[in-house]
PQR file of N, CA, C, O and H, with PARSE charges and radii, in Angstrom:
ATOM      1  N   ASN A   1      -6.932  -0.549   2.470 -0.4000 1.5000
ATOM      2  CA  ASN A   1      -8.304  -0.977   2.303 -0.0000 2.0000
ATOM      3  C   ASN A   1      -8.754  -0.889   0.850  0.5500 1.7000
ATOM      4  O   ASN A   1      -9.798  -1.432   0.491 -0.5500 1.4000
ATOM      5  N   ASP A   2      -7.976  -0.210   0.015 -0.4000 1.5000
ATOM      6  CA  ASP A   2      -8.347  -0.040  -1.391 -0.0000 2.0000
ATOM      7  C   ASP A   2      -8.113  -1.311  -2.196  0.5500 1.7000
ATOM      8  O   ASP A   2      -7.213  -2.100  -1.907 -0.5500 1.4000
ATOM      9  H   ASP A   2      -7.128   0.232   0.307  0.4000 1.0000
ATOM     10  N   TRP A   3      -8.951  -1.485  -3.213 -0.4000 1.5000
ATOM     11  CA  TRP A   3      -8.736  -2.568  -4.160 -0.0000 2.0000
ATOM     12  C   TRP A   3      -7.646  -2.159  -5.128  0.5500 1.7000
ATOM     13  O   TRP A   3      -7.525  -0.983  -5.470 -0.5500 1.4000
ATOM     14  H   TRP A   3      -9.682  -0.844  -3.447  0.4000 1.0000
ATOM     15  N   TYR A   4      -6.855  -3.115  -5.570 -0.4000 1.5000
ATOM     16  CA  TYR A   4      -5.753  -2.851  -6.478 -0.0000 2.0000
ATOM     17  C   TYR A   4      -6.276  -2.679  -7.901  0.5500 1.7000
ATOM     18  O   TYR A   4      -7.108  -3.462  -8.359 -0.5500 1.4000
ATOM     19  H   TYR A   4      -6.953  -4.071  -5.293  0.4000 1.0000
ATOM     20  N   GLY A   5      -5.794  -1.666  -8.592 -0.4000 1.5000
ATOM     21  CA  GLY A   5      -6.170  -1.425  -9.978 -0.0000 2.0000
ATOM     22  C   GLY A   5      -5.398  -0.248 -10.527  0.5500 1.7000
ATOM     23  O   GLY A   5      -4.642   0.395  -9.799 -0.5500 1.4000
ATOM     24  H   GLY A   5      -5.118  -1.030  -8.220  0.4000 1.0000
ATOM     25  N   SER A   6      -5.575   0.037 -11.781 -0.4000 1.5000
ATOM     26  CA  SER A   6      -4.891   1.150 -12.422 -0.0000 2.0000
ATOM     27  C   SER A   6      -5.525   2.470 -12.011  0.5500 1.7000
ATOM     28  O   SER A   6      -6.736   2.560 -11.809 -0.5500 1.4000
ATOM     29  H   SER A   6      -6.189  -0.486 -12.372  0.4000 1.0000
ATOM     30  N   TYR A   7      -4.689   3.488 -11.891 -0.4000 1.5000
ATOM     31  CA  TYR A   7      -5.164   4.841 -11.644 -0.0000 2.0000
ATOM     32  C   TYR A   7      -5.308   5.549 -12.981  0.5500 1.7000
ATOM     33  O   TYR A   7      -4.726   5.127 -13.981 -0.5500 1.4000
ATOM     34  H   TYR A   7      -3.705   3.415 -12.055  0.4000 1.0000
ATOM     35  N   GLY A   8      -6.082   6.619 -12.996 -0.4000 1.5000
ATOM     36  CA  GLY A   8      -6.189   7.446 -14.186 -0.0000 2.0000
ATOM     37  C   GLY A   8      -4.864   8.131 -14.476  0.5500 1.7000
ATOM     38  O   GLY A   8      -3.982   8.158 -13.618 -0.5500 1.4000
ATOM     39  H   GLY A   8      -6.555   6.962 -12.184  0.4000 1.0000
ATOM     40  N   SER A   9      -4.716   8.679 -15.661 -0.4000 1.5000
ATOM     41  CA  SER A   9      -3.447   9.297 -16.049 -0.0000 2.0000
ATOM     42  C   SER A   9      -3.285  10.725 -15.521  0.5500 1.7000
ATOM     43  O   SER A   9      -2.176  11.260 -15.534 -0.5500 1.4000
ATOM     44  H   SER A   9      -5.433   8.658 -16.357  0.4000 1.0000
ATOM     45  N   SER A  10      -4.362  11.344 -15.063 -0.4000 1.5000
ATOM     46  CA  SER A  10      -4.262  12.709 -14.542 -0.0000 2.0000
ATOM     47  C   SER A  10      -3.818  12.702 -13.077  0.5500 1.7000
ATOM     48  O   SER A  10      -3.906  11.683 -12.392 -0.5500 1.4000
ATOM     49  H   SER A  10      -5.263  10.910 -15.053  0.4000 1.0000
ATOM     50  N   SER A  11      -3.345  13.847 -12.618 -0.4000 1.5000
ATOM     51  CA  SER A  11      -2.911  13.994 -11.235 -0.0000 2.0000
ATOM     52  C   SER A  11      -4.089  13.780 -10.288  0.5500 1.7000
ATOM     53  O   SER A  11      -5.186  14.279 -10.536 -0.5500 1.4000
ATOM     54  H   SER A  11      -3.274  14.675 -13.174  0.4000 1.0000
ATOM     55  N   GLN A  12      -3.858  13.025  -9.182 -0.4000 1.5000
ATOM     56  CA  GLN A  12      -4.930  12.708  -8.248 -0.0000 2.0000
ATOM     57  C   GLN A  12      -4.451  12.854  -6.817  0.5500 1.7000
ATOM     58  O   GLN A  12      -3.268  12.673  -6.529 -0.5500 1.4000
ATOM     59  H   GLN A  12      -2.966  12.620  -8.980  0.4000 1.0000
ATOM     60  N   THR A  13      -5.363  13.178  -5.925 -0.4000 1.5000
ATOM     61  CA  THR A  13      -5.079  13.214  -4.499 -0.0000 2.0000
ATOM     62  C   THR A  13      -5.884  12.112  -3.833  0.5500 1.7000
ATOM     63  O   THR A  13      -7.108  12.072  -3.957 -0.5500 1.4000
ATOM     64  H   THR A  13      -6.325  13.325  -6.158  0.4000 1.0000
ATOM     65  N   ASN A  14      -5.204  11.221  -3.130 -0.4000 1.5000
ATOM     66  CA  ASN A  14      -5.828  10.099  -2.432 -0.0000 2.0000
ATOM     67  C   ASN A  14      -6.724   9.261  -3.346  0.5500 1.7000
ATOM     68  O   ASN A  14      -7.908   9.094  -3.054 -0.5500 1.4000
ATOM     69  H   ASN A  14      -4.210  11.254  -3.029  0.4000 1.0000
ATOM     70  N   PRO A  15      -6.183   8.732  -4.444 -0.5600 1.5000
ATOM     71  CA  PRO A  15      -7.001   7.901  -5.334  0.2800 2.0000
ATOM     72  C   PRO A  15      -7.411   6.610  -4.634  0.5500 1.7000
ATOM     73  O   PRO A  15      -6.640   6.048  -3.856 -0.5500 1.4000
ATOM     74  N   THR A  16      -8.607   6.150  -4.907 -0.4000 1.5000
ATOM     75  CA  THR A  16      -9.106   4.945  -4.247 -0.0000 2.0000
ATOM     76  C   THR A  16      -9.094   3.715  -5.134  0.5500 1.7000
ATOM     77  O   THR A  16      -9.269   2.604  -4.634 -0.5500 1.4000
ATOM     78  H   THR A  16      -9.233   6.607  -5.538  0.4000 1.0000
ATOM     79  N   GLY A  17      -8.894   3.874  -6.427 -0.4000 1.5000
ATOM     80  CA  GLY A  17      -8.890   2.731  -7.315 -0.0000 2.0000
ATOM     81  C   GLY A  17     -10.294   2.218  -7.552  0.5500 1.7000
ATOM     82  O   GLY A  17     -11.263   2.940  -7.317 -0.5500 1.4000
ATOM     83  H   GLY A  17      -8.752   4.777  -6.833  0.4000 1.0000
ATOM     84  N   PRO A  18     -10.423   0.968  -8.020 -0.5600 1.5000
ATOM     85  CA  PRO A  18     -11.741   0.413  -8.344  0.2800 2.0000
ATOM     86  C   PRO A  18     -12.586   0.143  -7.095  0.5500 1.7000
ATOM     87  O   PRO A  18     -12.060   0.089  -5.984 -0.5500 1.4000
ATOM     88  N   SER A  19     -13.900  -0.025  -7.286 -0.4000 1.5000
ATOM     89  CA  SER A  19     -14.802  -0.262  -6.150 -0.0000 2.0000
ATOM     90  C   SER A  19     -14.826  -1.720  -5.707  0.5500 1.7000
ATOM     91  O   SER A  19     -15.382  -2.028  -4.654 -0.5500 1.4000
ATOM     92  H   SER A  19     -14.328   0.019  -8.188  0.4000 1.0000
ATOM     93  N   SER A  20     -14.230  -2.631  -6.492 -0.4000 1.5000
ATOM     94  CA  SER A  20     -14.137  -4.043  -6.103 -0.0000 2.0000
ATOM     95  C   SER A  20     -12.972  -4.678  -6.849  0.5500 1.7000
ATOM     96  O   SER A  20     -12.383  -4.064  -7.738 -0.5500 1.4000
ATOM     97  H   SER A  20     -13.778  -2.381  -7.349  0.4000 1.0000
ATOM     98  N   GLY A  21     -12.650  -5.898  -6.483 -0.4000 1.5000
ATOM     99  CA  GLY A  21     -11.553  -6.585  -7.148 -0.0000 2.0000
ATOM    100  C   GLY A  21     -11.153  -7.849  -6.428  0.5500 1.7000
ATOM    101  O   GLY A  21     -11.850  -8.306  -5.523 -0.5500 1.4000
ATOM    102  H   GLY A  21     -13.129  -6.397  -5.761  0.4000 1.0000
ATOM    103  N   SER A  22     -10.026  -8.415  -6.831 -0.4000 1.5000
ATOM    104  CA  SER A  22      -9.516  -9.645  -6.227 -0.0000 2.0000
ATOM    105  C   SER A  22      -8.348  -9.394  -5.299  0.5500 1.7000
ATOM    106  O   SER A  22      -8.034 -10.233  -4.454 -0.5500 1.4000
ATOM    107  H   SER A  22      -9.459  -8.044  -7.566  0.4000 1.0000
ATOM    108  N   TYR A  23      -7.701  -8.246  -5.446 -0.4000 1.5000
ATOM    109  CA  TYR A  23      -6.500  -7.937  -4.675 -0.0000 2.0000
ATOM    110  C   TYR A  23      -6.650  -6.611  -3.938  0.5500 1.7000
ATOM    111  O   TYR A  23      -7.301  -5.687  -4.424 -0.5500 1.4000
ATOM    112  H   TYR A  23      -7.956  -7.565  -6.132  0.4000 1.0000
ATOM    113  N   ARG A  24      -6.038  -6.533  -2.756 -0.4000 1.5000
ATOM    114  CA  ARG A  24      -5.974  -5.294  -1.992 -0.0000 2.0000
ATOM    115  C   ARG A  24      -4.605  -4.660  -2.189  0.5500 1.7000
ATOM    116  O   ARG A  24      -3.636  -5.348  -2.508 -0.5500 1.4000
ATOM    117  H   ARG A  24      -5.509  -7.284  -2.361  0.4000 1.0000
ATOM    118  N   VAL A  25      -4.528  -3.353  -1.998 -0.4000 1.5000
ATOM    119  CA  VAL A  25      -3.282  -2.605  -2.162 -0.0000 2.0000
ATOM    120  C   VAL A  25      -2.449  -2.677  -0.894  0.5500 1.7000
ATOM    121  O   VAL A  25      -2.968  -2.544   0.214 -0.5500 1.4000
ATOM    122  H   VAL A  25      -5.316  -2.794  -1.738  0.4000 1.0000
ATOM    123  N   TRP A  26      -1.156  -2.888  -1.069 -0.4000 1.5000
ATOM    124  CA  TRP A  26      -0.165  -2.711   0.000 -0.0000 2.0000
ATOM    125  C   TRP A  26       0.635  -1.491  -0.405  0.5500 1.7000
ATOM    126  O   TRP A  26       1.057  -1.380  -1.556 -0.5500 1.4000
ATOM    127  H   TRP A  26      -0.734  -2.996  -1.969  0.4000 1.0000
ATOM    128  N   ARG A  27       0.845  -0.586   0.511 -0.4000 1.5000
ATOM    129  CA  ARG A  27       1.639   0.605   0.208 -0.0000 2.0000
ATOM    130  C   ARG A  27       2.935   0.572   0.981  0.5500 1.7000
ATOM    131  O   ARG A  27       2.961   0.260   2.171 -0.5500 1.4000
ATOM    132  H   ARG A  27       0.502  -0.675   1.446  0.4000 1.0000
ATOM    133  N   GLY A  28       4.020   0.901   0.283 -0.4000 1.5000
ATOM    134  CA  GLY A  28       5.320   0.990   0.929 -0.0000 2.0000
ATOM    135  C   GLY A  28       5.867  -0.360   1.341  0.5500 1.7000
ATOM    136  O   GLY A  28       5.200  -1.387   1.214 -0.5500 1.4000
ATOM    137  H   GLY A  28       3.999   1.154  -0.685  0.4000 1.0000
ATOM    138  N   GLY A  29       7.068  -0.341   1.826 -0.4000 1.5000
ATOM    139  CA  GLY A  29       7.728  -1.557   2.271 -0.0000 2.0000
ATOM    140  C   GLY A  29       7.729  -1.662   3.791  0.5500 1.7000
ATOM    141  O   GLY A  29       6.906  -1.048   4.469 -0.5500 1.4000
ATOM    142  H   GLY A  29       7.610   0.493   1.929  0.4000 1.0000
ATOM    143  N   SER A  30       8.649  -2.435   4.305 -0.4000 1.5000
ATOM    144  CA  SER A  30       8.747  -2.640   5.745 -0.0000 2.0000
ATOM    145  C   SER A  30      10.217  -2.811   6.124  0.5500 1.7000
ATOM    146  O   SER A  30      11.105  -2.657   5.287 -0.5500 1.4000
ATOM    147  H   SER A  30       9.317  -2.934   3.754  0.4000 1.0000
ATOM    148  N   TRP A  31      10.456  -3.123   7.368 -0.4000 1.5000
ATOM    149  CA  TRP A  31      11.808  -3.372   7.858 -0.0000 2.0000
ATOM    150  C   TRP A  31      12.457  -4.522   7.102  0.5500 1.7000
ATOM    151  O   TRP A  31      13.683  -4.632   7.075 -0.5500 1.4000
ATOM    152  H   TRP A  31       9.734  -3.248   8.049  0.4000 1.0000
ATOM    153  N   TYR A  32      11.665  -5.362   6.503 -0.4000 1.5000
ATOM    154  CA  TYR A  32      12.148  -6.564   5.840 -0.0000 2.0000
ATOM    155  C   TYR A  32      12.574  -6.321   4.389  0.5500 1.7000
ATOM    156  O   TYR A  32      13.291  -7.139   3.813 -0.5500 1.4000
ATOM    157  H   TYR A  32      10.670  -5.273   6.525  0.4000 1.0000
ATOM    158  N   ASN A  33      12.138  -5.206   3.794 -0.4000 1.5000
ATOM    159  CA  ASN A  33      12.379  -4.931   2.383 -0.0000 2.0000
ATOM    160  C   ASN A  33      13.600  -4.064   2.139  0.5500 1.7000
ATOM    161  O   ASN A  33      14.121  -3.433   3.058 -0.5500 1.4000
ATOM    162  H   ASN A  33      11.555  -4.542   4.262  0.4000 1.0000
ATOM    163  N   SER A  34      14.054  -4.039   0.883 -0.4000 1.5000
ATOM    164  CA  SER A  34      15.133  -3.150   0.463 -0.0000 2.0000
ATOM    165  C   SER A  34      14.637  -1.707   0.474  0.5500 1.7000
ATOM    166  O   SER A  34      13.431  -1.461   0.454 -0.5500 1.4000
ATOM    167  H   SER A  34      13.630  -4.552   0.137  0.4000 1.0000
ATOM    168  N   LEU A  35      15.568  -0.759   0.505 -0.4000 1.5000
ATOM    169  CA  LEU A  35      15.218   0.660   0.597 -0.0000 2.0000
ATOM    170  C   LEU A  35      14.298   1.146  -0.513  0.5500 1.7000
ATOM    171  O   LEU A  35      13.405   1.953  -0.256 -0.5500 1.4000
ATOM    172  H   LEU A  35      16.548  -0.959   0.521  0.4000 1.0000
ATOM    173  N   GLN A  36      14.495   0.675  -1.742 -0.4000 1.5000
ATOM    174  CA  GLN A  36      13.687   1.187  -2.847 -0.0000 2.0000
ATOM    175  C   GLN A  36      12.202   0.878  -2.686  0.5500 1.7000
ATOM    176  O   GLN A  36      11.371   1.510  -3.339 -0.5500 1.4000
ATOM    177  H   GLN A  36      15.221   0.020  -1.951  0.4000 1.0000
ATOM    178  N   TYR A  37      11.851  -0.081  -1.831 -0.4000 1.5000
ATOM    179  CA  TYR A  37      10.448  -0.425  -1.614 -0.0000 2.0000
ATOM    180  C   TYR A  37       9.825   0.332  -0.437  0.5500 1.7000
ATOM    181  O   TYR A  37       8.614   0.254  -0.231 -0.5500 1.4000
ATOM    182  H   TYR A  37      12.526  -0.594  -1.300  0.4000 1.0000
ATOM    183  N   CYS A  38      10.617   1.046   0.319 -0.4000 1.5000
ATOM    184  CA  CYS A  38      10.127   1.727   1.528 -0.0000 2.0000
ATOM    185  C   CYS A  38       9.653   3.149   1.230  0.5500 1.7000
ATOM    186  O   CYS A  38      10.030   4.093   1.924 -0.5500 1.4000
ATOM    187  H   CYS A  38      11.601   1.109   0.151  0.4000 1.0000
ATOM    188  N   ARG A  39       8.842   3.292   0.218 -0.4000 1.5000
ATOM    189  CA  ARG A  39       8.225   4.563  -0.149 -0.0000 2.0000
ATOM    190  C   ARG A  39       6.717   4.363  -0.111  0.5500 1.7000
ATOM    191  O   ARG A  39       6.228   3.297  -0.486 -0.5500 1.4000
ATOM    192  H   ARG A  39       8.536   2.525  -0.346  0.4000 1.0000
ATOM    193  N   SER A  40       5.977   5.368   0.335 -0.4000 1.5000
ATOM    194  CA  SER A  40       4.518   5.240   0.357 -0.0000 2.0000
ATOM    195  C   SER A  40       3.947   5.127  -1.054  0.5500 1.7000
ATOM    196  O   SER A  40       2.845   4.607  -1.232 -0.5500 1.4000
ATOM    197  H   SER A  40       6.375   6.233   0.639  0.4000 1.0000
ATOM    198  N   ALA A  41       4.682   5.608  -2.063 -0.4000 1.5000
ATOM    199  CA  ALA A  41       4.211   5.526  -3.453 -0.0000 2.0000
ATOM    200  C   ALA A  41       4.394   4.136  -4.044  0.5500 1.7000
ATOM    201  O   ALA A  41       3.809   3.837  -5.085 -0.5500 1.4000
ATOM    202  H   ALA A  41       5.577   6.031  -1.918  0.4000 1.0000
ATOM    203  N   TYR A  42       5.186   3.282  -3.411 -0.4000 1.5000
ATOM    204  CA  TYR A  42       5.398   1.927  -3.914 -0.0000 2.0000
ATOM    205  C   TYR A  42       4.156   1.093  -3.615  0.5500 1.7000
ATOM    206  O   TYR A  42       3.718   1.028  -2.467 -0.5500 1.4000
ATOM    207  H   TYR A  42       5.661   3.526  -2.566  0.4000 1.0000
ATOM    208  N   ARG A  43       3.587   0.456  -4.635 -0.4000 1.5000
ATOM    209  CA  ARG A  43       2.364  -0.322  -4.465 -0.0000 2.0000
ATOM    210  C   ARG A  43       2.594  -1.790  -4.787  0.5500 1.7000
ATOM    211  O   ARG A  43       3.224  -2.137  -5.786 -0.5500 1.4000
ATOM    212  H   ARG A  43       3.943   0.508  -5.568  0.4000 1.0000
ATOM    213  N   LEU A  44       2.072  -2.633  -3.925 -0.4000 1.5000
ATOM    214  CA  LEU A  44       2.048  -4.083  -4.136 -0.0000 2.0000
ATOM    215  C   LEU A  44       0.591  -4.524  -4.096  0.5500 1.7000
ATOM    216  O   LEU A  44      -0.298  -3.722  -3.813 -0.5500 1.4000
ATOM    217  H   LEU A  44       1.560  -2.351  -3.113  0.4000 1.0000
ATOM    218  N   ARG A  45       0.352  -5.784  -4.376 -0.4000 1.5000
ATOM    219  CA  ARG A  45      -1.010  -6.307  -4.264 -0.0000 2.0000
ATOM    220  C   ARG A  45      -0.973  -7.710  -3.688  0.5500 1.7000
ATOM    221  O   ARG A  45       0.009  -8.437  -3.840 -0.5500 1.4000
ATOM    222  H   ARG A  45       1.074  -6.436  -4.606  0.4000 1.0000
ATOM    223  N   ASN A  46      -2.054  -8.076  -3.030 -0.4000 1.5000
ATOM    224  CA  ASN A  46      -2.224  -9.438  -2.547 -0.0000 2.0000
ATOM    225  C   ASN A  46      -3.682  -9.647  -2.196  0.5500 1.7000
ATOM    226  O   ASN A  46      -4.451  -8.691  -2.104 -0.5500 1.4000
ATOM    227  H   ASN A  46      -2.852  -7.485  -2.907  0.4000 1.0000
ATOM    228  N   THR A  47      -4.060 -10.902  -1.999 -0.4000 1.5000
ATOM    229  CA  THR A  47      -5.446 -11.224  -1.660 -0.0000 2.0000
ATOM    230  C   THR A  47      -5.783 -10.672  -0.280  0.5500 1.7000
ATOM    231  O   THR A  47      -4.892 -10.543   0.561 -0.5500 1.4000
ATOM    232  H   THR A  47      -3.435 -11.679  -2.074  0.4000 1.0000
ATOM    233  N   PRO A  48      -7.046 -10.344  -0.029 -0.5600 1.5000
ATOM    234  CA  PRO A  48      -7.432  -9.812   1.286  0.2800 2.0000
ATOM    235  C   PRO A  48      -7.113 -10.751   2.449  0.5500 1.7000
ATOM    236  O   PRO A  48      -6.894 -10.281   3.565 -0.5500 1.4000
ATOM    237  N   ALA A  49      -7.080 -12.056   2.218 -0.4000 1.5000
ATOM    238  CA  ALA A  49      -6.820 -13.026   3.288 -0.0000 2.0000
ATOM    239  C   ALA A  49      -5.338 -13.221   3.585  0.5500 1.7000
ATOM    240  O   ALA A  49      -4.989 -13.865   4.574 -0.5500 1.4000
ATOM    241  H   ALA A  49      -7.258 -12.438   1.311  0.4000 1.0000
ATOM    242  N   HIS A  50      -4.455 -12.672   2.738 -0.4000 1.5000
ATOM    243  CA  HIS A  50      -3.012 -12.890   2.909 -0.0000 2.0000
ATOM    244  C   HIS A  50      -2.505 -12.236   4.195  0.5500 1.7000
ATOM    245  O   HIS A  50      -2.874 -11.105   4.511 -0.5500 1.4000
ATOM    246  H   HIS A  50      -4.739 -12.148   1.935  0.4000 1.0000
ATOM    247  N   ARG A  51      -1.667 -12.948   4.928 -0.4000 1.5000
ATOM    248  CA  ARG A  51      -1.032 -12.430   6.148 -0.0000 2.0000
ATOM    249  C   ARG A  51       0.470 -12.599   6.000  0.5500 1.7000
ATOM    250  O   ARG A  51       0.936 -13.548   5.369 -0.5500 1.4000
ATOM    251  H   ARG A  51      -1.367 -13.867   4.672  0.4000 1.0000
ATOM    252  N   ASP A  52       1.228 -11.673   6.586 -0.4000 1.5000
ATOM    253  CA  ASP A  52       2.672 -11.705   6.445 -0.0000 2.0000
ATOM    254  C   ASP A  52       3.295 -10.961   7.615  0.5500 1.7000
ATOM    255  O   ASP A  52       2.664 -10.071   8.185 -0.5500 1.4000
ATOM    256  H   ASP A  52       0.849 -10.902   7.099  0.4000 1.0000
ATOM    257  N   HIS A  53       4.519 -11.308   7.980 -0.4000 1.5000
ATOM    258  CA  HIS A  53       5.197 -10.654   9.102 -0.0000 2.0000
ATOM    259  C   HIS A  53       5.662  -9.238   8.773  0.5500 1.7000
ATOM    260  O   HIS A  53       6.033  -8.491   9.678 -0.5500 1.4000
ATOM    261  H   HIS A  53       5.032 -12.031   7.517  0.4000 1.0000
ATOM    262  N   CYS A  54       5.649  -8.856   7.501 -0.4000 1.5000
ATOM    263  CA  CYS A  54       6.120  -7.509   7.142 -0.0000 2.0000
ATOM    264  C   CYS A  54       4.986  -6.601   6.671  0.5500 1.7000
ATOM    265  O   CYS A  54       5.239  -5.592   6.012 -0.5500 1.4000
ATOM    266  H   CYS A  54       5.348  -9.463   6.766  0.4000 1.0000
ATOM    267  N   VAL A  55       3.742  -6.945   7.000 -0.4000 1.5000
ATOM    268  CA  VAL A  55       2.583  -6.131   6.625 -0.0000 2.0000
ATOM    269  C   VAL A  55       1.812  -5.789   7.888  0.5500 1.7000
ATOM    270  O   VAL A  55       1.596  -6.648   8.743 -0.5500 1.4000
ATOM    271  H   VAL A  55       3.537  -7.765   7.535  0.4000 1.0000
ATOM    272  N   GLY A  56       1.402  -4.546   8.004 -0.4000 1.5000
ATOM    273  CA  GLY A  56       0.582  -4.190   9.154 -0.0000 2.0000
ATOM    274  C   GLY A  56       0.574  -2.707   9.439  0.5500 1.7000
ATOM    275  O   GLY A  56       1.033  -1.894   8.637 -0.5500 1.4000
ATOM    276  H   GLY A  56       1.577  -3.848   7.310  0.4000 1.0000
ATOM    277  N   PHE A  57       0.053  -2.380  10.576 -0.4000 1.5000
ATOM    278  CA  PHE A  57      -0.101  -1.005  11.030 -0.0000 2.0000
ATOM    279  C   PHE A  57       1.242  -0.441  11.478  0.5500 1.7000
ATOM    280  O   PHE A  57       2.015  -1.139  12.133 -0.5500 1.4000
ATOM    281  H   PHE A  57      -0.320  -3.041  11.227  0.4000 1.0000
ATOM    282  N   ARG A  58       1.527   0.801  11.136 -0.4000 1.5000
ATOM    283  CA  ARG A  58       2.773   1.449  11.538 -0.0000 2.0000
ATOM    284  C   ARG A  58       2.470   2.575  12.511  0.5500 1.7000
ATOM    285  O   ARG A  58       1.599   3.407  12.261 -0.5500 1.4000
ATOM    286  H   ARG A  58       0.898   1.368  10.604  0.4000 1.0000
ATOM    287  N   VAL A  59       3.189   2.595  13.614 -0.4000 1.5000
ATOM    288  CA  VAL A  59       3.057   3.647  14.598 -0.0000 2.0000
ATOM    289  C   VAL A  59       4.150   4.680  14.334  0.5500 1.7000
ATOM    290  O   VAL A  59       5.317   4.322  14.173 -0.5500 1.4000
ATOM    291  H   VAL A  59       3.896   1.918  13.817  0.4000 1.0000
ATOM    292  N   VAL A  60       3.781   5.948  14.291 -0.4000 1.5000
ATOM    293  CA  VAL A  60       4.734   7.014  14.062 -0.0000 2.0000
ATOM    294  C   VAL A  60       4.668   7.966  15.236  0.5500 1.7000
ATOM    295  O   VAL A  60       3.588   8.389  15.648 -0.5500 1.4000
ATOM    296  H   VAL A  60       2.833   6.239  14.422  0.4000 1.0000
ATOM    297  N   SER A  61       5.818   8.297  15.766 -0.4000 1.5000
ATOM    298  CA  SER A  61       5.895   9.221  16.891 -0.0000 2.0000
ATOM    299  C   SER A  61       6.648  10.475  16.445  0.5500 1.7000
ATOM    300  O   SER A  61       7.692  10.395  15.798 -0.5500 1.4000
ATOM    301  H   SER A  61       6.695   7.953  15.432  0.4000 1.0000
ATOM    302  N   GLN A  62       6.105  11.613  16.800 -0.4000 1.5000
ATOM    303  CA  GLN A  62       6.758  12.878  16.449 -0.0000 2.0000
ATOM    304  C   GLN A  62       7.314  13.508  17.725  0.5500 1.7000
ATOM    305  O   GLN A  62       6.567  13.849  18.643 -0.5500 1.4000
ATOM    306  H   GLN A  62       5.257  11.678  17.326  0.4000 1.0000
ATOM    307  N   SER A  63       8.629  13.653  17.766 -0.4000 1.5000
ATOM    308  CA  SER A  63       9.229  14.271  18.947 -0.0000 2.0000
ATOM    309  C   SER A  63       9.166  15.793  18.810  0.5500 1.7000
ATOM    310  O   SER A  63       9.164  16.326  17.701 -0.5500 1.4000
ATOM    311  H   SER A  63       9.235  13.377  17.021  0.4000 1.0000
ATOM    312  N   GLN A  64       9.116  16.486  19.954 -0.4000 1.5000
ATOM    313  CA  GLN A  64       9.008  17.950  19.912 -0.0000 2.0000
ATOM    314  C   GLN A  64      10.258  18.610  20.387  0.5500 1.7000
ATOM    315  O   GLN A  64      10.334  19.838  20.415 -0.5500 1.4000
ATOM    316  H   GLN A  64       9.118  16.053  20.855  0.4000 1.0000
TER
END
């Protein structure tokens, strides 16, 4: 939901970026991407209207 932009140079927890912009942030990769892109720290950008088969909500299950 965050707008894409540069972060400050200091250490941050849950940075939100700018309050407006032209692009939204995509975090991490998907089943479709190479391994180096499948990190939550990897950031991409695209327009808010963009749709793709490798972008969306991820369900995580924790077994006990």
